[in-house]
Rosetta silent file (secondary structure, phi, psi, omega in degrees, C-alpha in Angstrom):
SEQUENCE: XXXXXXXXXXXXXXXXXXXXXXXXXXXXXXXXXXXXXXXXXXXXXXXXXXXXXXXXXXXXXXXXXXXXXXXXXXXXXXXXXXXXXXXXXXXXXXXXXXXXXXXXXXXXXXXXXXXXXXXXXXXXXXXXXXXXXXXXXXXXXXXXXXXXXXXXXXXXXXXXXXXXXXXXXXXXXXXXXXXXXXXXXXXXXXXXXXXXXXXXXXXXXXXXXXXXXXXXXXXXXXXXXXXXXXXXXXXXXXXXXXXXXXXXXXXXXXXXXXXXXXXXXXXXXXXXXXXXXXXXXXXXXXXXXXXXXXXXXXXXXXXXXXXXX
SCORE:     score description
SCORE:     0.000 S_00000001
   1 L     0.000  127.520 -179.410   50.013  -28.163  -63.674 S_00000001
   2 L   -86.629  171.829  179.105   49.577  -25.424  -61.112 S_00000001
   3 L   -63.805  126.786  179.874   48.633  -25.718  -57.454 S_00000001
   4 L    90.390   -9.705  179.390   44.984  -26.742  -57.156 S_00000001
   5 L   -71.836  162.868  177.994   44.604  -27.742  -60.826 S_00000001
   6 L   -66.971  136.920  171.231   43.011  -31.042  -61.837 S_00000001
   7 L   -78.945  169.221  179.514   45.341  -34.013  -61.972 S_00000001
   8 H   -60.744  -40.679 -179.705   45.237  -36.338  -64.987 S_00000001
   9 H   -65.734  -40.962  179.276   43.241  -38.911  -63.002 S_00000001
  10 H   -66.563  -40.347  179.335   40.716  -36.298  -61.830 S_00000001
  11 H   -63.487  -40.606  179.916   40.343  -34.931  -65.336 S_00000001
  12 H   -64.932  -26.814  177.439   39.639  -38.394  -66.757 S_00000001
  13 H   -74.728  -26.499 -179.122   36.805  -38.814  -64.231 S_00000001
  14 H   -95.816  -32.617 -170.422   35.128  -35.605  -65.419 S_00000001
  15 H   -52.896  -44.076 -176.186   35.932  -35.546  -69.138 S_00000001
  16 L   -63.813  -17.929 -173.212   33.300  -38.055  -70.378 S_00000001
  17 L  -106.028    5.287 -177.220   30.445  -36.040  -68.876 S_00000001
  18 L   -89.005  139.783  172.432   31.394  -32.547  -70.084 S_00000001
  19 L   -68.705  146.405 -177.502   29.517  -30.797  -72.915 S_00000001
  20 L   -96.077  -17.664  177.450   31.752  -30.048  -75.893 S_00000001
  21 L  -161.204  172.720  177.936   29.897  -26.950  -77.134 S_00000001
  22 L   -95.419    6.256  176.592   26.811  -24.841  -76.507 S_00000001
  23 L    83.609   -1.586 -177.558   25.166  -25.867  -79.795 S_00000001
  24 L  -115.025   -7.757 -178.337   25.458  -22.399  -81.358 S_00000001
  25 L  -152.800 -166.380 -179.159   29.065  -22.341  -82.516 S_00000001
  26 L   -73.643 -165.284 -178.739   32.141  -24.542  -82.878 S_00000001
  27 L   -67.178  148.381 -179.627   33.995  -26.414  -80.192 S_00000001
  28 L   -74.725  167.253  169.060   34.795  -24.577  -76.992 S_00000001
  29 L   -58.410  154.781 -178.276   38.211  -23.625  -75.647 S_00000001
  30 L   -41.937  111.018 -175.605   40.023  -26.481  -73.883 S_00000001
  31 H   -64.036  -27.643  179.041   37.567  -27.352  -71.080 S_00000001
  32 H   -66.071  -41.764  177.889   40.345  -28.548  -68.762 S_00000001
  33 H   -63.007  -41.261 -179.319   42.005  -25.123  -68.899 S_00000001
  34 H   -66.963  -44.214  179.987   38.662  -23.428  -68.231 S_00000001
  35 H   -63.549  -39.553  176.605   37.794  -25.733  -65.292 S_00000001
  36 H   -60.486  -37.936  177.273   41.227  -25.119  -63.792 S_00000001
  37 H   -66.326  -41.216  177.851   40.515  -21.393  -64.011 S_00000001
  38 H   -63.016  -45.970 -178.864   37.130  -21.810  -62.324 S_00000001
  39 H   -66.754  -31.445  176.258   38.638  -23.923  -59.539 S_00000001
  40 H   -63.596  -44.099  178.525   41.433  -21.387  -59.055 S_00000001
  41 H   -67.241  -39.928  178.541   38.849  -18.684  -58.470 S_00000001
  42 H   -61.641  -40.749 -176.161   36.768  -20.950  -56.199 S_00000001
  43 H   -75.421  -41.514 -171.370   39.806  -21.760  -54.081 S_00000001
  44 H   -97.335  -23.564 -176.699   41.437  -18.322  -53.875 S_00000001
  45 L    78.887   13.496 -179.379   38.503  -15.907  -54.142 S_00000001
  46 L   -67.138  150.141  175.811   40.311  -13.798  -56.758 S_00000001
  47 L   -67.286  149.955 -176.766   38.174  -11.510  -58.907 S_00000001
  48 H   -55.998  -41.387 -177.417   37.369  -12.874  -62.356 S_00000001
  49 H   -66.687  -16.859 -177.507   39.305  -10.079  -64.069 S_00000001
  50 H  -101.315   13.924  176.719   42.415  -10.981  -62.067 S_00000001
  51 L   -61.488  139.973  176.533   42.647  -14.620  -63.156 S_00000001
  52 L   -58.123  150.014 -175.249   46.200  -15.567  -64.233 S_00000001
  53 H   -64.643  -21.603 -177.677   46.766  -15.526  -67.977 S_00000001
  54 H   -66.119  -13.298  178.080   47.508  -19.251  -68.089 S_00000001
  55 H   -93.271    1.632 -179.186   43.755  -19.909  -67.808 S_00000001
  56 L    88.125 -170.179 -179.338   42.957  -17.929  -70.948 S_00000001
  57 L   -59.687  131.135 -176.373   40.576  -14.967  -71.258 S_00000001
  58 H   -62.200  -34.280 -177.202   38.873  -14.313  -67.921 S_00000001
  59 H   -67.903  -33.594  176.131   35.531  -13.638  -69.578 S_00000001
  60 H   -62.868  -44.118  179.816   35.557  -17.076  -71.217 S_00000001
  61 H   -64.366  -44.600 -179.519   36.113  -18.715  -67.844 S_00000001
  62 H   -63.118  -47.155 -177.748   33.396  -16.611  -66.194 S_00000001
  63 H   -64.725  -35.736  178.925   30.810  -17.198  -68.931 S_00000001
  64 H   -66.398  -42.064  178.335   31.446  -20.949  -68.900 S_00000001
  65 H   -64.215  -42.147 -179.615   30.947  -21.077  -65.123 S_00000001
  66 H   -64.300  -42.136  179.822   27.796  -18.974  -65.404 S_00000001
  67 H   -66.592  -44.918 -178.637   26.383  -21.153  -68.180 S_00000001
  68 H   -68.978  -27.586  174.704   27.154  -24.431  -66.404 S_00000001
  69 H   -70.944  -34.464 -177.077   25.590  -23.067  -63.217 S_00000001
  70 H   -77.536  -41.488 -174.583   22.431  -22.151  -65.125 S_00000001
  71 H   -91.447    3.635  175.587   21.932  -25.325  -67.175 S_00000001
  72 L    85.526   11.330 -179.072   22.743  -27.761  -64.345 S_00000001
  73 H   -62.598  -42.721  179.507   26.067  -29.023  -65.696 S_00000001
  74 H   -60.743  -41.443 -179.370   27.801  -28.677  -62.325 S_00000001
  75 H   -67.935  -37.328  177.035   25.034  -30.643  -60.600 S_00000001
  76 H   -65.769  -39.329  177.045   25.175  -33.387  -63.244 S_00000001
  77 H   -62.655  -41.300  178.181   28.938  -33.648  -62.816 S_00000001
  78 H   -61.651  -42.994 -179.784   28.477  -33.984  -59.055 S_00000001
  79 H   -65.019  -37.762 -179.923   25.914  -36.751  -59.551 S_00000001
  80 H   -68.560  -38.483  176.473   28.199  -38.645  -61.948 S_00000001
  81 H   -65.740  -40.194  176.549   31.118  -38.488  -59.509 S_00000001
  82 H   -64.677  -39.030 -179.656   28.793  -39.710  -56.757 S_00000001
  83 H   -62.684  -40.857  178.756   27.528  -42.512  -59.013 S_00000001
  84 H   -64.738  -39.301  178.601   31.088  -43.761  -59.615 S_00000001
  85 H   -67.972  -38.548  179.939   31.776  -43.752  -55.878 S_00000001
  86 H   -67.712  -38.561  178.323   28.523  -45.576  -55.142 S_00000001
  87 H   -63.362  -30.697  178.087   29.256  -48.237  -57.771 S_00000001
  88 L   -87.605    2.973  179.701   32.589  -48.871  -56.043 S_00000001
  89 L    71.190   27.777 -174.155   30.861  -49.111  -52.647 S_00000001
  90 L  -100.151    3.371  179.024   32.661  -46.009  -51.353 S_00000001
  91 L   -98.153  127.926  173.279   29.626  -44.038  -50.093 S_00000001
  92 L   -90.479  109.246 -172.885   28.721  -44.284  -46.415 S_00000001
  93 L   -85.283   15.579  166.694   24.922  -43.927  -46.473 S_00000001
  94 E   -87.490   92.569 -167.413   24.690  -42.993  -42.784 S_00000001
  95 E   -96.473  168.015  175.723   24.107  -39.355  -43.641 S_00000001
  96 E  -135.522  153.603 -177.625   23.801  -36.111  -41.678 S_00000001
  97 E  -129.469  139.175  176.440   21.943  -32.868  -42.431 S_00000001
  98 E  -166.538 -175.332  177.340   22.691  -29.313  -41.321 S_00000001
  99 E  -141.979  167.425  178.284   23.148  -25.758  -42.605 S_00000001
 100 E  -144.442  145.318  176.709   25.694  -22.973  -42.355 S_00000001
 101 E   -83.833  136.486  178.093   25.550  -19.197  -42.549 S_00000001
 102 E  -120.672  122.517  178.599   27.610  -17.564  -45.297 S_00000001
 103 E   -69.677  128.997  179.025   28.484  -13.884  -45.030 S_00000001
 104 E   -94.299  123.532  175.433   27.511  -12.054  -48.218 S_00000001
 105 L   -67.878  154.710 -176.089   29.940   -9.433  -49.443 S_00000001
 106 H   -65.601  -19.399  175.997   28.335   -6.149  -50.464 S_00000001
 107 H   -69.617  -15.816  179.199   29.219   -6.907  -54.110 S_00000001
 108 H   -74.037  -16.005  179.185   26.680   -9.765  -53.954 S_00000001
 109 L   -84.994  162.937  172.609   23.828   -7.242  -53.833 S_00000001
 110 L    99.664   10.664  176.001   22.386   -5.388  -56.789 S_00000001
 111 L   -65.032  147.178 -177.815   21.191   -8.139  -59.129 S_00000001
 112 L   -61.587  144.101 -179.818   18.523   -6.943  -61.535 S_00000001
 113 L   -83.685   -9.997 -178.150   14.948   -7.353  -60.404 S_00000001
 114 L   -67.765  154.488  178.893   13.700   -8.266  -63.876 S_00000001
 115 L   -66.424  157.820 -179.443   12.673  -11.838  -64.577 S_00000001
 116 L   -65.536  148.605  177.926   15.203  -14.150  -66.171 S_00000001
 117 L   138.008  159.771 -177.444   15.402  -14.164  -69.924 S_00000001
 118 L   -70.841  146.966  174.154   17.048  -12.311  -72.804 S_00000001
 119 L   -81.786  144.087 -177.137   16.432   -8.624  -73.317 S_00000001
 120 L  -108.733  146.445  175.657   14.781   -7.712  -76.621 S_00000001
 121 L   -69.165  157.385  179.639   15.493   -4.760  -78.847 S_00000001
 122 L   -61.358  135.187  179.535   12.869   -2.094  -79.221 S_00000001
 123 L    93.047   -4.528  179.329   10.237   -3.074  -81.737 S_00000001
 124 L  -102.700  140.680  176.371   10.710   -6.824  -81.324 S_00000001
 125 L   -92.403  178.245  178.741    8.062   -9.064  -79.810 S_00000001
 126 L   -65.392  -23.447 -176.904    8.616  -12.187  -77.749 S_00000001
 127 L   -81.812  -19.399 -179.009    8.258  -14.284  -80.887 S_00000001
 128 L  -127.439   79.293 -178.775   11.104  -12.567  -82.723 S_00000001
 129 L   -65.000  153.787  178.711   14.007  -12.032  -80.307 S_00000001
 130 L   -67.389  161.817 -177.352   16.818   -9.724  -81.248 S_00000001
 131 H   -62.444  -39.025 -177.923   20.005  -11.122  -82.676 S_00000001
 132 H   -74.490  -10.283  178.343   22.041  -10.334  -79.562 S_00000001
 133 H   -73.872  -19.952 -177.860   19.504  -12.170  -77.409 S_00000001
 134 L   -65.670  -32.323 -177.160   20.691  -15.502  -78.812 S_00000001
 135 L   -76.686   -6.566 -178.485   23.974  -15.216  -76.951 S_00000001
 136 L   -83.675  115.852 -179.196   22.194  -14.912  -73.599 S_00000001
 137 L   -69.144  157.249  176.150   22.214  -18.345  -71.872 S_00000001
 138 L   -62.132  138.286  178.856   19.139  -19.672  -70.148 S_00000001
 139 L  -125.370  138.604  175.725   18.909  -18.535  -66.539 S_00000001
 140 L   -60.871  157.531  178.582   16.797  -20.032  -63.776 S_00000001
 141 L   -55.209  143.163 -179.826   14.013  -17.802  -62.432 S_00000001
 142 L   177.426 -153.317  178.547   15.275  -15.066  -60.172 S_00000001
 143 L    73.616   18.661 -179.203   15.820  -11.351  -60.155 S_00000001
 144 L   -95.347   38.194 -177.684   13.231  -10.840  -57.436 S_00000001
 145 H    82.046 -168.229 -175.450   15.402   -8.654  -55.266 S_00000001
 146 H   -61.227  -43.665 -179.361   17.580   -9.842  -52.410 S_00000001
 147 H   -62.414  -39.707  179.208   15.130  -12.524  -51.235 S_00000001
 148 H   -68.707  -18.629  179.357   14.808  -13.985  -54.720 S_00000001
 149 L  -104.336   16.183  176.003   18.585  -14.257  -54.961 S_00000001
 150 L    74.146   29.090  178.571   19.064  -16.039  -51.630 S_00000001
 151 L  -116.386  134.904 -178.571   20.172  -12.947  -49.696 S_00000001
 152 E  -151.978 -178.947  179.639   18.685  -12.008  -46.346 S_00000001
 153 E  -112.183  129.816  176.727   19.253  -10.413  -42.985 S_00000001
 154 E  -141.174 -169.437  179.420   20.086  -12.473  -39.915 S_00000001
 155 L   -60.772  -25.013  178.694   22.166  -12.062  -36.785 S_00000001
 156 L   -84.098    0.818 -178.861   25.222  -12.252  -38.981 S_00000001
 157 E    95.768 -136.376 -179.073   24.052   -9.306  -41.065 S_00000001
 158 E   -79.271  104.643 -167.592   23.772   -9.605  -44.860 S_00000001
 159 E  -138.103  163.123  170.731   23.881  -13.374  -45.250 S_00000001
 160 E  -124.243  151.696  177.006   23.055  -16.472  -47.267 S_00000001
 161 E  -117.826  133.941  178.894   22.384  -19.908  -45.818 S_00000001
 162 E  -108.913  113.552  177.948   23.726  -23.114  -47.345 S_00000001
 163 E   -97.053  138.602 -176.533   21.699  -26.244  -46.486 S_00000001
 164 E  -153.272  157.594  169.182   23.343  -29.597  -47.173 S_00000001
 165 E  -119.704  147.593 -177.359   23.362  -33.326  -46.583 S_00000001
 166 E  -135.023  153.946  174.904   26.591  -35.318  -46.372 S_00000001
 167 L   -83.470 -179.516 -175.860   27.620  -38.936  -46.392 S_00000001
 168 L   -74.020   -1.356  178.133   29.589  -40.551  -43.577 S_00000001
 169 L  -111.991   25.077  173.988   32.911  -39.663  -45.214 S_00000001
 170 L    63.187   46.983  177.308   32.381  -35.880  -45.103 S_00000001
 171 L  -128.523  133.507 -176.497   31.297  -35.415  -48.728 S_00000001
 172 E   -67.191  135.169  174.494   28.263  -33.338  -49.802 S_00000001
 173 E   -99.583  -36.743  179.313   25.319  -35.240  -51.260 S_00000001
 174 E  -151.317  151.698 -176.710   22.957  -32.299  -51.895 S_00000001
 175 E  -137.323  140.380  175.707   23.070  -28.511  -51.596 S_00000001
 176 E  -140.265  141.542 -179.366   20.396  -25.802  -51.383 S_00000001
 177 E  -114.662  132.287  177.898   20.820  -22.019  -51.036 S_00000001
 178 E  -138.850  170.258  171.232   18.333  -19.765  -49.207 S_00000001
 179 E   -59.912  155.613 -171.655   18.351  -16.338  -47.520 S_00000001
 180 L   -64.957  -24.428 -176.757   20.273  -16.293  -44.248 S_00000001
 181 L   -89.270    0.091 -176.405   17.231  -15.963  -41.978 S_00000001
 182 L   -71.055  132.045 -178.910   15.452  -19.059  -43.358 S_00000001
 183 L   -66.869  145.666 -178.229   14.847  -21.738  -40.713 S_00000001
 184 H   -61.147  -43.108 -172.870   16.678  -25.043  -41.151 S_00000001
 185 H   -64.705  -25.718 -178.214   13.589  -27.222  -40.772 S_00000001
 186 H   -69.827  -19.839 -177.246   11.793  -25.535  -43.696 S_00000001
 187 H  -107.237    2.545 -174.841   14.424  -26.835  -46.150 S_00000001
 188 H   -61.732  -49.018 -177.373   14.889  -30.346  -44.740 S_00000001
 189 H   -63.961  -40.362  178.959   12.529  -32.105  -47.148 S_00000001
 190 H   -62.588  -39.888  177.796   13.958  -30.205  -50.136 S_00000001
 191 H   -63.978  -42.855  179.857   17.498  -31.234  -49.137 S_00000001
 192 H   -66.726  -40.369 -178.772   16.429  -34.870  -48.788 S_00000001
 193 H   -68.957  -19.913 -178.257   14.532  -34.875  -52.092 S_00000001
 194 L   -84.700   -6.550  176.637   17.603  -33.535  -53.889 S_00000001
 195 L   -75.566  110.271 -179.872   19.682  -36.622  -53.015 S_00000001
 196 L  -144.678  103.603  179.763   19.813  -38.524  -56.323 S_00000001
 197 E  -107.306  110.104 -176.458   22.785  -40.788  -57.020 S_00000001
 198 L   -63.121  152.939  172.874   22.436  -42.423  -60.475 S_00000001
 199 L   -83.611  151.469  178.939   23.055  -46.120  -60.998 S_00000001
 200 L   -67.798  -25.362  177.854   25.877  -47.117  -63.362 S_00000001
 201 L  -119.067 -151.553  177.098   23.422  -49.181  -65.439 S_00000001
 202 L   -68.627  155.405  179.788   19.642  -49.250  -65.799 S_00000001
 203 L   126.696  161.388 -179.431   17.537  -48.517  -62.770 S_00000001
 204 L   -74.377  153.887  175.619   16.332  -45.617  -60.716 S_00000001
 205 L   -63.444  153.767  175.360   18.782  -43.342  -58.879 S_00000001
 206 E   -81.039  126.897 -177.023   19.406  -44.099  -55.243 S_00000001
 207 L  -126.756   -5.545 -173.510   17.556  -41.575  -53.094 S_00000001
 208 L  -113.684  118.752  175.654   17.179  -43.322  -49.725 S_00000001
 209 L   -77.351  168.598  177.729   19.948  -43.323  -47.085 S_00000001
 210 L   -79.276  -37.590  177.551   20.353  -46.062  -44.511 S_00000001
 211 E  -155.743  166.241 -177.028   20.117  -43.685  -41.537 S_00000001
 212 E  -141.810  142.603  174.452   20.105  -39.983  -40.746 S_00000001
 213 E  -128.028  138.970  179.644   21.339  -37.791  -37.885 S_00000001
 214 E  -152.140  159.145 -179.805   20.373  -34.160  -37.291 S_00000001
 215 L   -84.141 -176.141 -172.485   20.363  -31.639  -34.464 S_00000001
 216 H   -68.339  -12.131  176.121   17.329  -30.263  -32.616 S_00000001
 217 H   -63.415  -21.443 -178.786   16.639  -27.649  -35.314 S_00000001
 218 H  -104.217   14.682 -176.499   15.022  -30.501  -37.288 S_00000001
 219 L   -91.588   93.237  170.036   13.022  -31.893  -34.371 S_00000001
 220 L  -151.326  162.257 -173.347    9.348  -31.563  -35.229 S_00000001
 221 H   -63.215  -36.675 -178.229    6.518  -33.936  -35.910 S_00000001
 222 H   -60.752  -46.132 -177.256    6.229  -33.146  -39.621 S_00000001
 223 H   -71.656  -35.954  177.305    9.825  -34.109  -40.392 S_00000001
 224 H   -66.222  -39.533  176.755    9.722  -37.217  -38.216 S_00000001
 225 H   -64.593  -38.389  177.681    6.548  -38.389  -39.998 S_00000001
 226 H   -60.421  -44.693 -179.640    8.236  -37.749  -43.349 S_00000001
 227 H   -68.005  -39.355  177.601   11.199  -39.931  -42.362 S_00000001
 228 H   -65.247  -38.315  179.706    8.968  -42.702  -41.009 S_00000001
 229 H   -63.547  -34.736  178.442    6.920  -42.659  -44.209 S_00000001
 230 H   -87.137   -3.516  178.556   10.088  -43.166  -46.236 S_00000001
 231 L    71.259   33.329 -178.979   11.373  -45.839  -43.855 S_00000001
 232 L  -101.105  119.274  175.357   14.538  -43.937  -42.940 S_00000001
 233 E   -66.711  136.099 -174.981   16.005  -44.643  -39.493 S_00000001
 234 E  -141.688  150.606  175.683   16.818  -41.337  -37.843 S_00000001
 235 E  -127.579  104.628 -178.140   18.433  -39.899  -34.736 S_00000001
 236 E  -126.501  126.092 -179.257   17.287  -36.332  -34.056 S_00000001
 237 L   -64.535  129.810 -178.439   17.849  -34.595  -30.752 S_00000001
 238 L   -78.402  139.109  178.242   14.539  -33.676  -29.115 S_00000001
 239 L   -67.947  149.419 -178.612   13.970  -30.026  -28.222 S_00000001
 240 H   -63.898  -42.796 -179.485   13.782  -29.166  -24.521 S_00000001
 241 H   -68.362  -34.515  176.724   10.394  -27.459  -24.804 S_00000001
 242 H   -66.216  -39.931  178.213    8.963  -30.390  -26.781 S_00000001
 243 H   -64.827  -42.412  179.383   10.195  -32.789  -24.127 S_00000001
 244 H   -64.799  -40.709  179.298    8.660  -30.665  -21.346 S_00000001
 245 H   -64.830  -38.647  178.750    5.315  -30.454  -23.179 S_00000001
 246 H   -66.386  -41.129 -179.735    5.254  -34.213  -23.668 S_00000001
 247 H   -67.950  -34.064  178.544    5.976  -34.863  -19.995 S_00000001
 248 H   -63.872  -31.152 -179.199    3.238  -32.439  -18.906 S_00000001
 249 L   -78.283  -10.637  179.799    0.676  -34.470  -20.823 S_00000001
 250 H    66.937 -132.133 -178.462    1.622  -37.628  -18.972 S_00000001
 251 H   -66.347  -25.093  179.599    0.421  -40.785  -20.684 S_00000001
 252 H   -74.004  -15.553 -179.407   -1.312  -38.690  -23.354 S_00000001
 253 H   -76.141  -11.572  179.056    2.039  -37.274  -24.397 S_00000001
 254 L    79.929  179.458  179.924    3.117  -40.569  -25.922 S_00000001
 255 L   -81.176  151.109  176.830    6.494  -42.226  -25.892 S_00000001
 256 L   -68.311  148.650  177.132    9.690  -40.233  -26.394 S_00000001
 257 L   -64.596  147.967  179.333   11.237  -40.486  -29.876 S_00000001
 258 L   -63.498  144.203 -179.077   14.036  -42.982  -30.216 S_00000001
 259 L  -145.906  119.991 -179.690   17.529  -41.600  -29.807 S_00000001
 260 L  -103.395  106.434 -176.065   20.783  -43.457  -30.449 S_00000001
 261 H   -63.281  -38.639 -179.703   23.619  -41.644  -28.701 S_00000001
 262 H   -66.120  -40.732  177.954   26.335  -43.578  -30.549 S_00000001
 263 H   -66.634  -36.300 -177.562   24.782  -42.810  -33.921 S_00000001
 264 H   -66.133  -26.073  178.641   24.398  -39.145  -32.993 S_00000001
 265 H   -63.749  -23.719  179.499   28.139  -38.883  -32.409 S_00000001
 266 H   -79.227   -2.886 -179.425   28.625  -39.349  -36.150 S_00000001
 267 H   -66.483  -16.043  179.320   26.721  -36.129  -36.827 S_00000001
 268 H   -64.509  -12.966  178.726   30.033  -34.272  -36.672 S_00000001
 269 H   -61.113  -36.615 -179.308   30.615  -35.419  -40.262 S_00000001
 270 H   -71.146  -34.471  176.379   28.371  -32.628  -41.537 S_00000001
 271 H   -65.780  -39.819  178.626   30.260  -30.035  -39.475 S_00000001
 272 H   -68.851  -34.425  176.779   33.547  -31.288  -40.913 S_00000001
 273 H   -64.470  -42.097  177.507   32.075  -31.171  -44.427 S_00000001
 274 H   -60.161  -41.282  177.641   31.088  -27.539  -43.912 S_00000001
 275 H   -61.517  -39.599  179.987   34.653  -26.779  -42.824 S_00000001
 276 H   -68.896  -40.301  177.576   35.990  -28.424  -45.973 S_00000001
 277 H   -62.540  -40.403 -175.682   33.570  -26.496  -48.200 S_00000001
 278 L   -79.611   -0.141  168.330   34.515  -23.217  -46.555 S_00000001
 279 L   -68.657  -21.026  172.022   38.179  -23.787  -47.300 S_00000001
 280 L   -83.070  119.338 -169.338   37.082  -22.472  -50.704 S_00000001
 281 H   -65.815  -31.162 -178.985   37.018  -18.729  -50.176 S_00000001
 282 H   -82.004   -5.363  169.208   34.143  -17.963  -52.537 S_00000001
 283 H   -90.010  -41.842 -179.681   31.998  -20.463  -50.631 S_00000001
 284 H   -65.978  -33.114  175.588   32.925  -19.070  -47.213 S_00000001
 285 E  -128.859  126.338 -177.070   32.110  -15.528  -48.425 S_00000001
 286 E   -86.061  124.092  174.424   29.530  -14.997  -51.132 S_00000001
 287 L  -110.709  -18.969 -175.545   30.546  -12.634  -53.945 S_00000001
 288 L   -73.314  134.760  179.480   28.129  -13.892  -56.655 S_00000001
 289 L   -74.652  -41.322 -174.528   25.059  -11.752  -57.266 S_00000001
 290 L   -90.257  141.503 -178.680   22.851  -14.493  -58.666 S_00000001
 291 H   -61.695  -44.419 -175.647   21.653  -17.404  -56.545 S_00000001
 292 H   -67.465  -28.453  177.872   22.175  -20.016  -59.265 S_00000001
 293 H   -71.952  -41.814  178.651   25.761  -18.869  -59.816 S_00000001
 294 H   -65.506  -38.074  176.749   26.591  -19.153  -56.114 S_00000001
 295 H   -63.001  -39.758  175.724   24.978  -22.609  -56.013 S_00000001
 296 H   -63.534  -36.926  177.143   27.148  -23.602  -58.986 S_00000001
 297 H   -63.251  -46.771  178.779   30.203  -22.288  -57.135 S_00000001
 298 H   -64.677  -35.788  178.934   29.395  -24.374  -54.045 S_00000001
 299 H   -67.727  -39.102  176.653   28.705  -27.417  -56.251 S_00000001
 300 H   -62.275  -39.942  176.475   32.087  -27.044  -57.979 S_00000001
 301 H   -64.590  -36.836  177.897   33.755  -26.982  -54.544 S_00000001
 302 H   -65.753  -37.936  178.331   31.796  -30.131  -53.614 S_00000001
 303 H   -61.059  -41.431  179.116   33.014  -31.889  -56.773 S_00000001
 304 H   -62.123  -40.337  178.308   36.617  -31.185  -55.777 S_00000001
 305 H   -60.916  -43.204  179.521   35.957  -32.733  -52.350 S_00000001
 306 H   -65.978  -40.645 -177.738   34.593  -35.892  -53.997 S_00000001
 307 H   -67.752  -28.167 -171.086   37.489  -36.120  -56.450 S_00000001
 308 L  -111.592   16.695  176.243   40.120  -35.740  -53.727 S_00000001
 309 L  -109.803    0.000    0.000   38.683  -37.919  -50.963 S_00000001
């Protein structure tokens, strides 16, 4: 076992939930070897073609990562690891929400603008795809230029933004990727709705935290009403201009929102989670052209955090 590879205990936690084939051919190459190759690239940032030979053909490792990013396998694995932790009572449901800017390398640009889907040979209609189109895995919608692939311009230059929620033990619960200039508050509801921790037996997934802490970027009436409607206790720092506007109105301005200073001190968990995610070099700097592939990369890094915490 090399440095950074899955241990036997970690592998046993993932093995029951892995697909054994893509349904079009025989069994795949040893999935443990392939996952170790993916995690090596996630950790070191090495180019796919430069993967060590012990992980097998680099193209096999790349295609498996691309396929699992497209069909949601990485996200399902993350949910199953979270479900096992929740069943053991190991999740701290006092969560925090924030985002981080990720510098996009120039190799991340240039994804095709065409819609997702297999290319067809000349003379073939949509009803009769070409033979080589069968090997093309399903891809989520994209290809709409830089914006459609989660790439944008912000103060940091060519960037992507990673929005996330974390539990109280510095482990990611949900992840969303947007262009770098996208405001944090616009993705808050999407981040919250993506929290789904399955139950070990029958029953709906757990989607509601016990409490939430966030900085002033999430301080607006729409988000506070959303949290009150769901019955989620929250501590969000009020913006200075909002506070001044409320005071100017006097009694018509209403009461100030509740703020628990002790609870707000725990918001540093999301900052520490971001630091742990960015220890993976391909998360800290985006090299992937497609949005869904980069999201799969960040999700694989999150799985490692859950397995090793």
